[in-house]
N, C-alpha and C positions, 0 to 999 in steps of 0.2 A: 435526466442526464447532466444538466446545466448543475445541480444540485452536488452528485456524485464528480463531476471536473473539480467546482470547489472546494472538495475537502484535500487534495491532493495538494503537495507541497508542492513549489513554484516549479524547486529541481526535476519534481517528477513528473512534473503535468506538461514542461519541457522536453525532458527526453522523450515521453511518451509521444508527441506531437513532430518532434523532428522525426521520431520510427514511423509513425503510425498515420499523421496528418493532424486534424483539429480533432480535442477532447470527443467533444459531443458523439465524432462518428467512430472515433477512435477505438473508443472504452469500452464499449459492446463486442468489436469483434475480437477483444483478448481473451474472452471466454471465461471468465469469471465466473466459480461457480456458485449457487447459496451456500453463503460462509458459514450458516448456522449459530448456533449461540453461543453467546461470552463464557467460556472456560476458564482463563487467569488474565491477569492482567498486571506487568511491572511495568514500575516506574523507574526509571534512573535519569537523575536531573530534568536536562528537557529534551530525553529521548524513552520512549517505553514500548512494549510491543504487547499485543491482543493476538489470545490465542483462542479461535475460535473452536468450533465442533470441524470445520472443515479446511480450514485459513490458519495464517498465520498473516497481520499486520502489524508492520512497524510505522512511527509515528515521531512529530519530535514538535515540541512546542516553539510556535510563533508568537508575534505581539497578536493577533489578530486568533489565536486558538490553537490547539490542537491539528493536523495536517495529518494526510499519510504520505509516506515517503517510500513504502514499498506495500504491494500486495500480492494475494496467487502465491504465497511464498511456502514453502516445502523443506524441511530440513535433509539434510544431502549427507549426514551421518555426524557421529560424537565427534566434536569437536572441526565441524566443516561447517561454509557458511549455506546459510539458508538460497534457494533459488528460486526467483521469484518472477510473477508473470509480468509486474511493473515496479520501475524503481529506478532511484534517480541514478543520475549518469555520474 
């Protein structure tokens, strides 16, 4: 679980830990399902989104590489923002 927590962007991890405690114990309780394989990736400068078979994950580029800014995301409808289980505040 430590390796999964290390992939979270600092703000995302901070929000998770404020809401649910230390990342290593909070992340499993979020209930993310198996995301499946990668279906599509789009990069927009320093941001990206990865559409998986069963999930959508948003990323941002940091000095140390790409980090997850939101996961467990599902679209709410055309023109509407995604609803995410984990996201930065």
